[in-house]
C-alpha positions in Angstrom: 2.2 -45.7 -37.8 1.6 -49.3 -38.9 1.0 -52.3 -36.6 4.6 -53.5 -37.4 6.2 -50.1 -36.4 7.6 -50.3 -32.9 6.4 -47.8 -30.4 8.8 -44.8 -30.0 11.1 -44.8 -27.0 10.8 -42.2 -24.3 8.0 -40.6 -22.4 7.0 -36.9 -22.0 8.9 -34.9 -19.4 6.0 -32.4 -19.3 2.7 -33.8 -18.2 0.2 -33.9 -21.1 -2.9 -31.8 -20.9 -6.1 -33.9 -20.3 -8.6 -31.7 -22.1 -11.8 -33.5 -21.4 -15.0 -32.5 -19.7 -16.3 -36.0 -19.0 -14.8 -39.4 -18.2 -16.0 -42.8 -19.5 -16.5 -46.0 -17.5 -16.3 -49.6 -18.7 -19.4 -50.6 -16.8 -22.4 -49.0 -15.1 -21.3 -50.7 -11.9 -18.0 -48.8 -12.0 -19.8 -45.5 -12.6 -22.2 -46.1 -9.8 -19.4 -46.7 -7.3 -17.5 -43.5 -8.2 -20.6 -41.3 -8.3 -21.7 -42.6 -5.0 -18.3 -41.7 -3.4 -17.6 -45.4 -2.7 -14.7 -45.5 -5.2 -12.2 -42.9 -6.4 -12.2 -41.7 -9.9 -12.9 -38.8 -12.3 -16.5 -38.3 -13.3 -16.8 -34.7 -14.7 -14.1 -32.0 -14.9 -16.1 -29.8 -12.5 -14.8 -31.8 -9.5 -11.6 -33.3 -10.9 -9.2 -33.8 -13.7 -5.8 -35.5 -14.0 -3.9 -32.2 -14.4 -5.9 -30.5 -11.6 -5.3 -33.6 -9.3 -1.5 -33.3 -10.1 -1.5 -29.7 -9.1 -3.4 -30.4 -5.9 -1.0 -33.2 -4.9 2.0 -30.9 -5.6 0.8 -28.0 -3.5 -0.3 -30.3 -0.7 3.2 -31.8 -0.8 4.8 -28.3 -0.7 2.7 -27.3 2.3 3.2 -30.6 4.1 -0.6 -31.1 3.9 -3.0 -34.0 3.8 -4.9 -33.1 0.6 -5.9 -30.1 -1.5 -8.7 -28.8 -3.7 -7.9 -26.5 -6.7 -10.4 -23.8 -7.7 -10.9 -21.1 -10.3 -9.4 -18.4 -8.2 -7.9 -17.6 -4.8 -11.2 -16.0 -3.9 -13.0 -19.2 -4.7 -10.6 -21.2 -2.5 -11.4 -18.8 0.4 -15.1 -19.1 -0.3 -15.1 -22.9 -0.3 -13.2 -23.0 3.0 -15.5 -20.6 4.7 -18.7 -22.1 3.3 -17.6 -25.6 4.4 -16.8 -24.4 7.9 -19.6 -21.9 8.5 -22.3 -22.3 5.9 -24.7 -24.6 7.8 -24.2 -23.0 11.2 -26.9 -20.7 12.4 -24.6 -18.5 14.6 -21.6 -18.5 12.4 -18.9 -16.0 13.3 -15.3 -15.6 12.1 -12.4 -13.5 13.4 -10.4 -12.0 10.6 -7.1 -10.1 10.5 -7.6 -6.4 10.2 -4.5 -6.2 7.9 -5.8 -8.3 5.1 -6.3 -8.2 1.3 -9.3 -5.9 0.4 -11.0 -8.5 -1.8 -11.2 -10.9 1.3 -12.8 -8.0 3.3 -15.4 -7.6 0.5 -16.2 -11.3 0.5 -16.6 -11.5 4.2 -18.4 -8.3 5.0 -20.6 -8.1 2.0 -21.3 -11.3 0.0 -21.0 -13.8 2.8 -22.5 -11.4 5.3 -25.7 -11.8 3.2 -25.8 -15.4 4.4 -25.8 -14.3 8.0 -22.0 -14.7 8.6 -20.7 -12.3 11.2 -17.2 -10.9 11.2 -14.9 -9.4 13.8 -11.6 -7.9 12.9 -8.5 -8.3 15.0 -4.8 -7.2 14.7 -2.7 -10.2 13.8 0.2 -8.8 15.9 -2.0 -8.8 19.0 -3.2 -12.3 20.1 -5.3 -10.9 23.0 -7.6 -9.2 20.5 -8.4 -12.6 19.0 -9.1 -14.1 22.4 -11.4 -11.1 23.2 -13.3 -11.5 19.9 -14.4 -15.1 20.6 -18.1 -16.0 20.8 -19.8 -19.4 21.2 -20.5 -19.4 17.4 -16.9 -18.6 16.4 -15.8 -21.2 13.9 -12.8 -19.7 12.1 -9.8 -17.5 12.6 -8.5 -16.1 9.2 -5.2 -14.4 8.6 -2.3 -14.0 6.2 1.2 -15.4 6.8 2.5 -12.1 5.3 0.0 -9.3 5.3 -1.0 -7.8 2.0 -0.2 -5.0 1.4 1.8 -3.9 4.6 4.0 -7.0 4.8 3.5 -7.5 8.5 4.1 -10.9 10.1 1.4 -12.4 12.4 1.7 -14.0 15.8 0.4 -17.2 14.2 1.5 -19.7 16.9 -0.1 -17.7 19.7 -3.3 -17.1 17.7 -3.5 -20.8 16.7 -3.2 -21.8 20.4 -6.1 -19.6 21.3 -8.2 -21.0 18.4 -7.5 -24.7 19.1 -8.2 -24.2 22.8 -11.6 -23.0 21.8 -12.5 -25.4 19.0 -11.8 -22.9 16.2 -10.2 -23.7 12.8 -7.3 -21.6 11.7 -7.1 -20.6 8.0 -4.0 -18.9 6.7 -3.6 -17.3 3.3 0.0 -18.1 2.3 -0.1 -16.4 -1.1 2.7 -13.8 -0.4 5.1 -16.1 1.4 4.5 -19.3 -0.6 5.4 -22.7 0.9 9.0 -22.2 -0.3 9.5 -19.3 2.2 7.0 -20.4 5.0 4.8 -23.3 5.8 1.9 -22.2 8.1 0.8 -25.8 8.9 4.0 -26.2 11.0 2.9 -23.2 13.1 -0.8 -24.0 13.8 -2.7 -23.5 10.5 -5.4 -26.1 9.9 -6.1 -24.9 6.3 -3.9 -23.0 3.9 -5.2 -21.0 0.9 -3.4 -19.7 -2.1 -4.2 -17.4 -4.9 -2.2 -19.6 -7.4 -2.5 -16.7 -9.8 0.4 -15.1 -7.9 3.7 -16.7 -7.0 2.8 -20.3 -7.7 2.1 -19.5 -11.3 4.6 -16.6 -11.3 4.0 -15.1 -14.8 0.7 -13.2 -14.4 -1.2 -15.5 -16.8 -3.5 -18.2 -15.4 -6.1 -17.5 -12.7 -6.5 -20.1 -10.0 -6.6 -20.9 -6.3 -5.8 -23.8 -4.0 -7.2 -24.9 -0.7 -4.9 -27.2 1.4 -5.9 -29.2 4.5 -2.9 -29.7 6.7 -4.5 -32.7 8.3 -4.7 -31.3 11.8 -8.4 -30.7 12.0 -10.5 -33.6 13.1 -14.3 -32.9 13.5 -14.8 -36.1 15.4 -13.0 -34.5 18.4 -16.1 -32.3 18.9 -18.8 -33.9 16.7 -21.7 -31.7 18.1 -19.8 -28.6 17.0 -19.5 -29.9 13.4 -22.7 -31.9 12.8 -22.6 -31.3 9.0 -19.3 -33.2 8.9 -20.0 -35.9 11.5 -23.7 -36.8 11.1 -25.3 -39.0 8.4 -27.0 -37.3 5.5 -28.8 -38.5 2.4 -26.3 -36.6 0.2 -23.6 -39.0 1.3 -25.7 -42.1 0.9 -27.0 -42.0 4.5 -23.4 -41.8 5.7 -21.5 -39.0 7.3 -18.7 -37.1 5.5 -16.3 -38.6 8.1 -17.4 -42.1 7.1 -17.1 -41.3 3.4 -13.8 -39.4 3.3 -12.1 -40.1 6.7 -11.8 -37.8 9.6 -8.7 -36.0 8.3 -10.2 -35.5 4.8 -13.8 -34.9 5.5 -13.5 -31.1 5.3 -12.1 -31.0 1.9 -14.3 -33.9 0.8 -17.3 -31.7 1.5 -15.6 -28.7 -0.1 -15.0 -30.6 -3.3 -18.1 -32.8 -3.6 -20.7 -30.3 -2.3 -19.5 -26.7 -2.8 -17.2 -27.1 -5.7 -19.6 -29.5 -7.4 -22.7 -27.4 -6.7 -21.4 -23.9 -7.2 -18.9 -24.8 -10.0 -15.8 -22.6 -9.3 -13.5 -25.2 -10.8 -10.1 -25.1 -12.4 -9.5 -26.2 -16.0 -6.9 -28.6 -17.2 -4.9 -26.0 -19.1 -4.8 -23.6 -16.1 -3.6 -26.4 -13.8 -0.9 -27.3 -16.4 0.4 -23.7 -16.5 0.5 -23.3 -12.8 2.4 -26.6 -12.4 4.9 -25.3 -14.9 5.3 -22.2 -12.9 5.8 -24.1 -9.7 8.9 -25.7 -11.2 10.7 -22.3 -10.8 9.0 -21.2 -7.6 12.1 -21.4 -5.4 14.5 -19.5 -7.6 11.9 -16.8 -8.3 10.7 -16.1 -4.8 14.2 -16.1 -3.3 15.4 -13.5 -5.8 12.2 -11.5 -5.5 12.4 -11.5 -1.7 16.0 -10.5 -1.7 15.5 -7.7 -4.3 12.4 -6.4 -2.4 14.4 -6.1 0.8 17.2 -4.3 -0.9 14.8 -1.9 -2.6 13.0 -1.3 0.7 16.4 -0.4 2.3 17.2 2.0 -0.5 13.7 3.7 -0.5 13.9 4.1 3.3 16.6 6.7 2.7 14.7 8.6 0.0 13.5 12.1 1.0 10.1 11.5 -0.6 9.4 8.4 1.5 7.8 8.8 4.9 7.7 5.1 5.9 8.6 1.7 4.5 6.3 -1.2 5.4 8.6 -4.3 5.6 9.5 -6.5 8.6 13.1 -5.2 8.3 11.7 -1.8 9.5 9.1 -3.1 11.9 9.3 -3.1 15.7 11.6 -5.5 17.5 9.0 -8.2 17.5 8.5 -8.0 13.7 12.2 -8.2 13.2 12.4 -11.2 15.6 9.7 -13.0 13.7 11.5 -12.3 10.4 14.7 -13.7 11.7 13.6 -16.6 14.0 10.0 -17.3 13.0 10.9 -20.0 10.3 10.6 -17.5 7.4 13.2 -18.1 4.7 12.2 -14.7 3.4 9.1 -12.5 3.5 8.4 -12.4 -0.2 8.6 -9.8 -3.0 5.9 -7.4 -1.7 6.4 -4.3 0.4 4.7 -0.9 0.7 5.7 2.7 1.2 4.0 5.7 2.5 5.0 8.8 0.5 5.3 12.4 1.7 3.4 15.1 0.0 -0.2 15.4 -1.1 -2.4 12.7 -2.6 -2.1 14.6 -5.9 1.7 14.3 -5.8 1.4 10.6 -5.0 -0.8 10.2 -8.1 1.7 12.2 -10.2 4.5 9.9 -9.0 2.6 6.8 -9.9 1.8 8.2 -13.4 5.5 9.0 -13.9 6.6 5.3 -13.6 8.0 3.9 -16.9 9.3 0.4 -16.3 7.1 -0.5 -13.4 3.5 -1.2 -14.3 0.4 0.0 -12.5 -1.7 -3.2 -11.9 -3.5 -4.9 -9.1 -1.7 -8.3 -9.3 1.3 -9.5 -7.3 3.8 -12.4 -7.8 4.4 -11.6 -11.5 7.9 -11.7 -13.0 7.3 -8.1 -13.9 7.4 -5.4 -11.1 4.0 -3.9 -10.4 2.8 -1.1 -8.3 -0.7 -0.5 -6.8 -2.4 2.2 -4.9 -4.4 0.1 -2.4 -6.8 2.9 -1.4 -7.9 3.4 -5.0 -7.6 -0.2 -6.1 -7.5 -3.4 -4.0 -8.9 -1.9 -0.9 -11.2 0.8 -2.4 -14.4 -0.5 -0.8 -13.2 -0.4 2.8 -15.2 1.7 5.2 -13.5 4.6 7.0 -13.1 2.4 10.1 -11.7 -0.5 8.2 -9.2 1.9 6.6 -8.2 3.2 10.0 -7.4 -0.3 11.3 -5.8 -1.5 8.1 -2.9 1.0 8.2 -3.5 2.0 4.6 -3.7 5.7 3.6 -4.1 7.7 0.4 -0.3 8.0 0.4 0.4 4.2 0.5 1.8 2.4 -2.5 2.3 -1.4 -2.8 5.3 -2.7 -4.7 5.4 -6.3 -6.1 9.0 -6.9 -7.2 9.6 -8.9 -10.3 12.8 -10.2 -11.9 14.1 -7.1 -13.7 17.5 -5.7 -13.0 17.6 -4.0 -9.6 19.4 -0.9 -11.0 16.7 -0.4 -13.5 13.9 -0.7 -10.9 15.8 1.7 -8.6 16.2 4.3 -11.4 12.6 4.1 -12.3 11.4 4.6 -8.7 13.8 7.5 -8.1 12.8 9.3 -11.3 9.1 8.9 -10.4 9.6 10.0 -6.8 11.5 13.1 -8.0 8.1 14.8 -8.5 7.9 14.9 -4.7 11.6 15.2 -3.7 14.6 14.8 -5.9 17.3 12.3 -4.9 20.3 10.6 -6.6 19.7 6.9 -7.2 22.4 4.9 -5.5 24.2 1.9 -6.8 22.3 -1.3 -6.0 23.3 -3.0 -2.8 24.9 -6.5 -3.1 23.4 -9.4 -1.3 26.4 -9.6 1.0 26.1 -5.9 1.8 22.4 -6.3 2.6 23.1 -9.2 4.9 25.5 -7.1 6.9 22.9 -4.4 7.8 
């Protein structure tokens, strides 16, 4: 294009990818201010990038949060949250849902336990267990808004009230529900984490995580309990994180500028771009997946090979009440079933699936099945298995966007190795609502 050629009209609808590791400054003075945390800006892609920043802003907006930090995986987001809240404490203790994703159990009871972190498990449906588990060193309550894999709903508001009365921060993993179906910050969560690999992305491709601060945690309300956030330190130029980032952003400021910077579990520009593209269809995807999952759960509840369906629709009256009046627009595309028969028959049924894939992921547009006892939760101890509710006959289903009739037919032909049954016609949305 010559100098005389006018610039083309129009701007990109899709954000361009900023594929750069480093960022240049006009002057050393500018660089000095940004590196010293006295001015905002990008320095190196390990701690920020325009695409990553756009993703962070969008997820924070969806969750109604103050700010967010994107990471290389959901596990990294959980790690940053826990390290920032417990890492420097000598008596760090967290209370964790007993009905939680197996990888989180591994992180807490093995890797972070090596740092001295102590963990107590409590049932998310029983707030009194959380109160009973409190210690002077308890810093965090950690639970899921929809339990993975048994799709149970927590007593979040009651648990959050106990936490806040005792100076404890509440972290909620909102991966299964997504902010489209539920926003934990409105019900007491201080931090929200996502495996963005799942529903935010939606297509089973990019790996990423996001940590959102809802803006409710203020360490200056009890500065002696959170000295690493409220006291001056040479890392922050002889200022405190509260002075550098502000009281409502100090936690994520430290998560980004200390733990993300030092440990390096950062998200790349292309990954952020892909996840942002996925978010544009989040609502339409999760509403359909949630509705299809509920209809499939209703169908499978009547199958002679199925002993139990794990879904709030089939829970006790309190679970049904939370589903209907607890501000859930749906409970997501995941549910689990316990099969009759022997473990060998269960394995045969899994191996007989044709359309549905055996994989450890959830939130894909493709329907996936997993055997938690052999896969996602395989390292649980016998006691952890007992309190988790998972058995050798439990299968987790993550519903995709395929035709419901095709999914039903595949499930029924696979379950026929345990007990034959005729696949019914799919239920319509209006029929389901009437049940």
